[in-house]
C-alpha positions as CSV (number, residue, x, y, z in Angstrom):
1,M,28.7,9.8,-0.9
2,K,27.7,12.3,-3.6
3,R,26.2,10.8,-6.7
4,T,27.3,12.4,-10.0
5,A,24.9,13.1,-12.8
6,S,26.8,10.7,-15.1
7,F,26.6,7.9,-12.5
8,V,22.8,8.4,-12.1
9,L,22.2,8.5,-15.8
10,A,24.2,5.4,-16.4
11,L,22.3,3.5,-13.8
12,S,19.0,4.8,-15.2
13,T,20.0,3.7,-18.7
14,V,20.8,0.2,-17.4
15,L,17.5,0.1,-15.5
16,A,15.5,1.1,-18.6
17,G,17.0,-1.7,-20.5
18,A,16.9,-4.4,-17.9
19,G,13.8,-3.4,-15.9
20,S,15.6,-4.2,-12.6
21,D,18.2,-2.7,-10.4
22,P,21.8,-3.1,-11.8
23,A,23.2,-3.5,-8.2
24,C,22.5,-7.3,-8.3
25,A,24.7,-9.6,-6.3
26,V,23.4,-12.7,-8.2
27,E,22.0,-13.7,-11.5
28,S,19.0,-16.0,-11.0
29,D,15.8,-17.5,-12.4
30,G,13.7,-15.7,-9.8
31,P,12.1,-14.7,-7.8
32,Y,12.8,-11.0,-8.7
33,Q,12.3,-7.6,-7.2
34,A,11.3,-5.6,-10.2
35,T,9.4,-3.1,-8.0
36,G,12.6,-2.5,-6.0
37,F,12.6,-1.8,-2.3
38,K,11.9,1.2,-0.1
39,V,13.4,2.1,3.3
40,G,11.1,4.2,5.5
41,E,10.0,5.3,8.9
42,V,13.7,5.9,9.8
43,T,14.6,7.0,13.3
44,D,18.0,7.3,15.0
45,T,18.0,3.6,15.8
46,T,15.4,1.9,13.5
47,A,14.2,1.6,9.9
48,V,11.6,-0.4,8.0
49,V,12.5,-2.1,4.7
50,W,9.7,-2.8,2.3
51,T,10.1,-5.2,-0.6
52,R,7.9,-7.2,-3.0
53,L,8.7,-10.4,-4.9
54,T,7.9,-10.5,-8.6
55,R,7.5,-13.3,-11.1
56,N,9.5,-11.6,-13.8
57,A,12.6,-9.4,-13.8
58,R,10.9,-6.8,-16.0
59,R,7.5,-5.1,-16.0
60,N,5.2,-6.1,-18.8
61,P,5.8,-4.4,-22.2
62,A,4.3,-1.0,-23.0
63,D,2.4,-2.4,-26.1
64,G,0.6,-5.1,-24.1
65,P,-3.2,-5.4,-23.8
66,M,-5.2,-3.1,-21.5
67,V,-8.2,-3.4,-19.3
68,K,-11.5,-1.8,-20.3
69,I,-13.8,-0.1,-17.8
70,L,-17.5,-0.6,-18.6
71,Y,-20.0,2.1,-17.8
72,A,-23.8,2.1,-17.6
73,E,-25.8,3.9,-20.3
74,D,-29.0,5.8,-20.1
75,A,-32.0,5.1,-22.5
76,S,-30.4,7.3,-25.2
77,G,-27.1,5.4,-25.0
78,K,-25.3,8.2,-23.2
79,R,-22.6,7.0,-20.8
80,R,-23.5,7.4,-17.1
81,N,-20.9,7.8,-14.3
82,E,-21.6,4.3,-13.0
83,V,-19.2,1.5,-13.5
84,V,-20.8,-1.9,-14.2
85,G,-17.9,-4.0,-15.0
86,V,-14.2,-4.5,-15.8
87,E,-13.3,-6.3,-19.0
88,Y,-9.9,-8.0,-19.8
89,P,-8.9,-9.5,-23.1
90,R,-10.0,-13.1,-23.2
91,G,-8.1,-15.4,-20.9
92,M,-6.2,-12.6,-19.3
93,T,-6.1,-11.0,-15.9
94,V,-4.5,-7.9,-14.3
95,A,-1.2,-9.7,-14.4
96,D,-1.2,-9.6,-18.2
97,I,-1.9,-6.0,-19.0
98,R,0.7,-3.4,-20.0
99,H,3.3,-2.4,-17.4
100,A,1.9,-4.8,-14.8
101,V,4.4,-6.5,-12.5
102,P,2.8,-9.7,-11.2
103,G,4.0,-10.9,-7.8
104,T,5.1,-14.4,-6.7
105,T,5.6,-16.3,-3.5
106,G,9.0,-16.7,-1.8
107,Q,11.1,-15.5,1.1
108,V,13.1,-12.4,1.8
109,R,15.7,-11.1,4.2
110,V,17.8,-8.0,4.7
111,A,21.6,-7.9,5.3
112,Y,22.8,-4.5,6.6
113,R,25.9,-2.9,8.1
114,K,27.3,0.5,8.8
115,A,29.2,1.7,5.7
116,S,32.4,1.7,7.7
117,A,31.9,-1.8,9.2
118,D,33.1,-5.2,7.9
119,Q,30.4,-7.5,9.4
120,W,26.9,-7.8,8.0
121,R,23.9,-8.3,10.3
122,T,21.1,-10.4,8.7
123,T,17.4,-10.6,9.5
124,P,15.7,-14.0,9.5
125,W,14.1,-15.3,6.3
126,Q,10.4,-14.3,6.1
127,D,7.7,-15.3,3.6
128,V,6.1,-12.5,1.5
129,D,2.3,-12.3,1.9
130,P,0.2,-13.3,-1.1
131,Q,-2.8,-11.6,0.5
132,R,-0.8,-8.3,0.6
133,D,0.5,-8.3,-3.0
134,F,3.5,-10.5,-2.2
135,T,5.0,-7.8,0.0
136,R,6.9,-7.9,3.3
137,Q,8.1,-5.2,5.6
138,I,11.1,-5.9,7.8
139,L,12.1,-3.9,10.9
140,L,15.8,-3.1,11.4
141,D,16.6,-2.1,15.0
142,H,19.6,-1.4,17.2
143,L,21.0,0.9,14.6
144,Q,23.5,3.7,15.3
145,P,22.4,7.4,15.1
146,H,23.6,9.6,12.3
147,C,25.2,6.8,10.2
148,Q,25.0,5.6,6.7
149,Y,24.1,2.0,6.3
150,S,24.6,-0.3,3.4
151,L,22.0,-3.1,2.8
152,R,21.2,-6.0,0.6
153,V,17.7,-7.2,0.1
154,E,17.9,-11.0,-0.7
155,C,15.2,-13.4,-1.8
156,R,14.7,-17.1,-2.6
157,Q,11.9,-19.4,-3.7
158,G,11.8,-21.2,-0.3
159,P,14.0,-22.8,2.3
160,E,15.3,-25.4,-0.2
161,G,15.1,-23.2,-3.2
162,P,17.9,-21.4,-5.1
163,P,18.6,-17.7,-4.4
164,G,16.7,-15.1,-6.4
165,Q,17.6,-11.5,-7.2
166,T,19.6,-9.4,-4.7
167,L,19.3,-5.7,-4.6
168,E,21.8,-3.4,-2.9
169,G,21.3,0.1,-1.5
170,R,21.9,2.5,1.4
171,F,20.2,4.8,3.8
172,R,20.9,7.2,6.7
173,T,19.7,7.1,10.2
174,A,18.6,10.3,12.0
175,P,21.0,12.1,14.3
176,A,20.2,11.7,18.0
177,A,17.9,14.4,19.5
178,T,20.9,16.0,21.3
179,Q,23.1,16.1,18.2
180,A,23.4,19.3,16.1
181,A,23.8,18.0,12.6
182,R,23.2,19.2,9.0
183,V,20.1,17.6,7.5
184,V,18.9,17.9,3.9
185,F,15.5,16.5,2.8
186,T,13.3,16.8,-0.3
187,V,9.6,16.9,-0.7
188,S,7.3,16.1,-3.7
189,T,3.6,15.5,-4.6
190,G,1.3,14.7,-7.5
191,Q,2.9,11.7,-9.2
192,G,0.5,11.1,-12.1
193,Y,1.5,8.1,-14.2
194,G,0.8,9.9,-17.5
195,S,2.9,12.9,-16.3
196,Q,6.3,11.2,-16.8
197,D,8.8,13.6,-18.4
198,R,11.6,11.1,-19.4
199,P,11.5,7.6,-21.0
200,D,12.4,5.9,-17.7
201,G,10.1,7.9,-15.3
202,Y,10.5,11.3,-13.7
203,N,13.3,13.7,-13.9
204,I,13.1,15.0,-10.4
205,Y,14.4,11.7,-8.9
206,P,17.9,11.9,-10.4
207,E,17.9,15.6,-9.7
208,M,17.1,15.0,-6.0
209,L,19.8,12.4,-5.8
210,K,22.3,15.0,-6.7
211,L,21.5,16.8,-3.4
212,D,22.4,13.6,-1.5
213,P,19.3,14.0,0.8
214,S,19.1,12.6,4.3
215,F,15.5,11.6,3.5
216,F,12.6,12.2,1.2
217,V,8.9,12.9,1.9
218,H,6.1,12.1,-0.6
219,T,3.1,14.2,0.5
220,G,0.5,12.2,-1.3
221,D,-1.2,11.6,-4.7
222,I,1.5,9.0,-5.2
223,V,-0.7,7.2,-7.6
224,Y,-4.1,8.2,-9.1
225,Y,-6.7,5.5,-8.7
226,D,-9.7,7.4,-10.1
227,R,-10.0,6.3,-13.7
228,L,-8.8,2.7,-13.6
229,A,-8.7,1.3,-10.1
230,K,-12.1,-0.2,-10.0
231,T,-11.0,-3.3,-8.1
232,I,-8.3,-3.9,-5.4
233,E,-6.2,-5.8,-8.0
234,L,-6.2,-2.7,-10.2
235,A,-5.3,-0.5,-7.3
236,R,-2.3,-2.6,-6.6
237,Y,-1.5,-2.5,-10.3
238,H,-1.1,1.3,-10.0
239,W,1.7,0.8,-7.4
240,Q,3.4,-1.9,-9.5
241,R,3.7,0.2,-12.6
242,T,4.8,3.3,-10.8
243,Y,7.5,1.6,-8.6
244,S,8.9,-0.4,-11.5
245,L,9.9,2.8,-13.2
246,P,13.7,2.9,-13.3
247,T,14.0,6.4,-11.8
248,N,11.8,5.4,-8.9
249,V,13.6,2.1,-8.2
250,E,17.0,3.8,-8.4
251,F,16.1,6.7,-6.1
252,H,14.4,4.6,-3.4
253,R,17.3,2.2,-3.1
254,Q,19.5,5.1,-2.0
255,V,17.3,7.4,0.0
256,A,15.0,6.7,3.0
257,S,11.5,8.0,2.6
258,Y,8.3,8.9,4.5
259,F,5.0,8.5,2.7
260,I,1.7,10.3,3.3
261,K,-1.5,9.6,1.4
262,D,-4.1,12.0,0.0
263,D,-7.3,11.6,-1.9
264,H,-6.2,10.0,-5.2
265,D,-4.0,7.3,-3.5
266,T,-6.7,6.6,-0.9
267,W,-9.7,6.2,-3.2
268,Q,-10.8,9.0,-5.4
269,N,-10.8,12.8,-5.8
270,D,-11.7,14.7,-2.6
271,C,-12.9,11.6,-0.8
272,W,-13.9,11.0,2.8
273,P,-14.8,7.7,4.7
274,T,-18.6,7.8,4.3
275,M,-18.6,9.0,0.7
276,R,-20.9,6.9,-1.5
277,R,-20.3,6.8,-5.3
278,D,-21.0,4.2,-8.0
279,N,-18.0,5.1,-10.1
280,M,-15.5,3.0,-8.1
281,F,-17.3,-0.3,-8.7
282,Q,-15.8,-3.0,-6.4
283,F,-12.9,-0.9,-4.9
284,T,-13.8,0.6,-1.6
285,F,-12.5,3.3,0.7
286,Q,-11.5,0.8,3.3
287,Q,-9.6,-1.2,0.7
288,G,-7.8,2.0,-0.2
289,L,-6.6,2.5,3.3
290,A,-5.3,-1.1,3.5
291,V,-3.5,-1.0,0.1
292,F,-1.6,2.2,1.1
293,R,-0.3,0.5,4.3
294,E,0.6,-2.5,2.2
295,Q,2.5,-0.7,-0.5
296,V,4.8,1.6,1.6
297,P,7.0,1.1,4.7
298,M,4.7,2.1,7.6
299,G,4.5,1.8,11.4
300,P,1.4,1.4,13.6
301,R,-0.3,4.6,12.4
302,T,-0.2,7.0,9.4
303,Y,0.2,10.1,11.5
304,R,3.5,10.3,13.3
305,T,6.4,12.6,14.2
306,Y,10.2,12.1,13.8
307,R,13.2,13.8,15.3
308,W,16.2,14.5,13.1
309,G,18.8,15.9,15.5
310,K,18.8,18.8,17.8
311,D,17.5,21.3,15.3
312,L,14.7,19.4,13.4
313,Q,11.5,17.6,14.2
314,I,8.9,16.8,11.5
315,W,5.2,15.9,11.8
316,L,3.5,13.8,9.1
317,V,-0.3,14.0,9.3
318,E,-3.3,11.9,8.1
319,G,-5.9,13.8,6.1
320,R,-8.4,11.1,4.9
321,D,-9.1,8.5,7.6
322,F,-10.8,10.8,10.1
323,R,-12.4,13.6,8.1
324,S,-15.9,14.8,8.1
325,P,-17.8,14.9,4.8
326,N,-16.6,17.9,2.8
327,T,-20.3,18.8,2.3
328,D,-21.1,19.1,6.0
329,P,-21.8,22.6,7.4
330,D,-18.6,24.2,8.8
331,G,-18.2,24.5,12.5
332,P,-16.2,23.3,15.6
333,N,-17.3,19.7,15.0
334,K,-16.2,19.5,11.4
335,T,-12.7,18.1,11.0
336,I,-10.1,16.9,8.6
337,W,-7.7,15.5,11.2
338,G,-10.1,14.2,13.9
339,A,-10.0,15.1,17.6
340,E,-7.4,12.4,18.6
341,Q,-4.9,13.3,15.9
342,K,-5.3,17.0,16.6
343,A,-4.8,16.6,20.3
344,W,-1.7,14.5,19.6
345,F,-0.3,17.1,17.2
346,M,-0.7,20.0,19.7
347,R,0.6,18.0,22.6
348,T,3.7,16.7,20.8
349,V,4.5,20.1,19.2
350,Q,4.5,21.7,22.7
351,Q,6.6,18.9,24.1
352,S,9.3,19.3,21.4
353,D,12.5,21.1,22.1
354,A,13.7,20.9,18.5
355,T,14.9,24.2,17.1
356,F,12.8,24.0,14.0
357,R,9.4,22.2,13.9
358,I,8.0,21.4,10.5
359,L,4.5,20.2,9.7
360,I,4.3,18.2,6.5
361,S,0.7,18.1,5.3
362,P,-0.9,16.3,2.3
363,T,-3.1,19.4,1.8
364,P,-2.7,23.2,2.3
365,M,-3.2,25.0,5.5
366,V,-2.7,28.5,4.2
367,G,-3.2,28.6,0.5
368,P,-4.7,30.6,-1.1
369,D,-6.6,28.0,-3.0
370,R,-9.3,28.1,-5.7
371,A,-12.7,29.3,-4.5
372,S,-14.3,26.2,-6.0
373,K,-12.4,23.8,-3.7
374,A,-13.8,22.4,-0.5
375,D,-11.2,19.8,0.5
376,N,-8.5,21.5,2.7
377,H,-7.9,23.9,5.5
378,A,-7.3,26.8,3.2
379,N,-10.9,26.4,1.9
380,K,-14.1,27.9,3.4
381,A,-15.5,24.4,3.9
382,F,-13.0,23.8,6.7
383,A,-12.5,27.4,7.8
384,W,-13.1,26.8,11.5
385,E,-10.5,24.0,12.0
386,G,-8.2,25.7,9.6
387,L,-8.1,28.9,11.7
388,Q,-7.8,26.9,14.9
389,L,-4.7,25.1,13.5
390,R,-3.1,28.2,12.0
391,R,-3.5,30.1,15.2
392,F,-1.8,27.3,17.1
393,I,1.0,27.0,14.6
394,G,1.4,30.7,14.4
395,S,1.9,30.9,18.2
396,Q,4.9,28.6,17.9
397,K,8.4,30.0,17.2
398,N,10.4,28.5,14.3
399,M,7.5,26.4,13.0
400,F,6.6,26.0,9.3
401,V,4.2,24.1,7.1
402,L,5.2,22.2,3.9
403,C,2.3,20.9,1.8
404,G,1.5,18.9,-1.2
405,D,-1.7,18.5,-3.2
406,R,-1.6,21.8,-5.2
407,H,-0.2,21.5,-8.7
408,W,1.9,24.7,-8.4
409,Q,4.7,25.9,-6.3
410,Y,4.3,28.7,-3.8
411,V,5.5,30.3,-0.6
412,S,2.7,32.0,1.3
413,V,2.5,33.8,4.7
414,D,-0.9,33.9,6.3
415,P,-1.7,37.5,6.9
416,E,-3.7,36.8,10.1
417,T,-1.5,34.4,11.9
418,G,1.9,34.7,10.2
419,V,2.1,31.0,9.4
420,W,4.6,30.3,6.5
421,E,3.6,27.6,4.0
422,F,5.7,26.1,1.3
423,S,3.9,24.1,-1.5
424,C,6.4,21.8,-3.2
425,G,4.6,21.6,-6.5
426,P,3.9,18.5,-8.7
427,V,6.3,15.9,-10.0
428,S,6.5,17.3,-13.5
429,N,5.6,20.3,-15.7
430,K,3.0,18.1,-17.4
431,H,1.2,17.8,-14.0
432,A,1.3,21.6,-13.3
433,G,-1.8,23.7,-13.5
434,G,-4.9,24.7,-11.6
435,W,-3.6,28.2,-10.9
436,K,-2.4,31.0,-13.1
437,Q,0.9,32.7,-12.9
438,S,-0.9,36.0,-13.1
439,N,-2.9,35.2,-10.0
440,F,-0.2,36.4,-7.6
441,V,-1.9,37.4,-4.4
442,A,0.3,40.0,-2.8
443,E,-1.4,39.6,0.6
444,Y,-0.1,36.0,0.7
445,H,2.5,35.1,-1.9
446,R,6.2,35.6,-1.5
447,Y,6.8,33.2,-4.4
448,L,4.5,31.7,-7.1
449,N,5.4,29.4,-10.0
450,V,3.0,27.2,-11.9
451,I,5.6,24.5,-12.7
452,G,6.6,21.0,-11.6
453,G,9.7,20.2,-9.5
454,F,10.3,19.7,-5.8
455,L,11.2,21.4,-2.6
456,S,14.4,20.9,-0.7
457,V,15.0,21.9,3.0
458,T,18.4,22.3,4.6
459,I,18.7,22.6,8.3
460,D,22.2,23.7,9.3
461,R,24.2,25.9,11.7
462,I,25.6,28.9,9.9
463,E,28.1,30.8,12.0
464,G,26.7,29.0,15.0
465,V,23.1,30.0,14.3
466,P,20.5,27.3,13.5
467,T,19.2,28.1,10.0
468,A,16.5,26.7,7.8
469,I,16.9,27.1,4.0
470,F,13.9,26.3,1.8
471,R,14.5,26.0,-1.9
472,H,12.1,25.4,-4.7
473,H,13.6,23.5,-7.6
474,D,12.3,23.0,-11.1
475,V,12.3,19.6,-12.8
476,R,15.9,20.1,-13.9
477,G,17.0,20.8,-10.3
478,Q,17.5,24.5,-10.8
479,V,16.7,26.6,-7.8
480,R,13.8,29.0,-8.6
481,H,13.3,30.5,-5.2
482,E,15.0,30.5,-1.8
483,E,14.0,31.5,1.7
484,R,16.8,31.5,4.4
485,I,15.4,31.8,7.9
486,A,17.6,32.0,11.0
487,A,16.0,30.5,14.1
488,A,14.4,32.9,16.6
489,R,15.4,32.3,20.2
490,R,12.7,30.2,22.0
């Protein structure tokens, strides 16, 4: 079902005023779901529904108190980059600060049905987990391929308690691997909280809804921990305030998503597992890994591949858990992906008979990138593995790379291996930068634009020929560049 601009705007307006989804089946005294729900890891027969119970129907007010981060000082009183404490207003905790959405105990279940069906199927009631920020992930199985499903996420205080808030939504399952079907998906990155470009969140979300996407991929930097997340509670706070934004709640109740993490939503800028720094205080790298899996729908591992019909298979990769230190000397033993993930990637790509195979990476494979950077496969710091992967990808027919991380849009073709890379660009124009429009590198670039927005990809059969259409959109949804590529015979 297409969503009109007026419909989306009306819903966003209601959300902005109420702080919760307007598609509520019941009025209640709680618990609530002010951070909405997310449907993810969708296959042709399964999906994972993520939700979280909240104490209040609305996030805390914007004019509320705020936490203060305390830094050490040297003998002259100059601030050092070492955090020594976190200070809240007297008698307050993280639950009391501005835009926080404190959680609460209770139970949740999901009712779901094919859009054309009369009967609802219902999962058992399950407790949310107070040790995991009052979240719960529920697997839906035995679904039908290539169908739209309606769902209701219900909650209650307990077995004997009254019902809480109910949210309604929808999602699509993937077509079966033998089915040729049109698929549209969108891709984004760089969701800085201070980079919002409308009062209720981010403009790209209602714009993406207009395309009626089959699914959405967030390539990472979903939140930015660096400045404030000095404890695990403050890390969770970042997710609460971002996913209580009305644009985000409204989008995710209608579109299934896949989430990838990068540095800022793992721990801090350009991080790796053995990095040691004093500026993150009590929040550790390992806690960052755990919080990510807690806050998004996720299966057994964070690198995975999904089939969307006869003509599309996507690979979502993990770029933080297994990487060598960025500062190590480059060579065959230096890695971003790790040996196991790399072997899995090459094996599954070679096994796939999908017409188009698309790698979706949190960081660039081709670039070009700034000479000062040392965190991705387009940088000299990981040149050996970068070339190894580009040669492999370049040897495959109808294979492309989509990437996040960079704060500008581009289409590049690697001059040595012929690998195409599409950088989706950041969530808003406020978040764009790090490259100059005048720095067009003719050897690489087919398109360059230092703006915010998103990437859409359409896989379709045009006059019987499988075709991939890559479109870069600005924050208003306008198409700024298009590449239309017919499949080569394999």
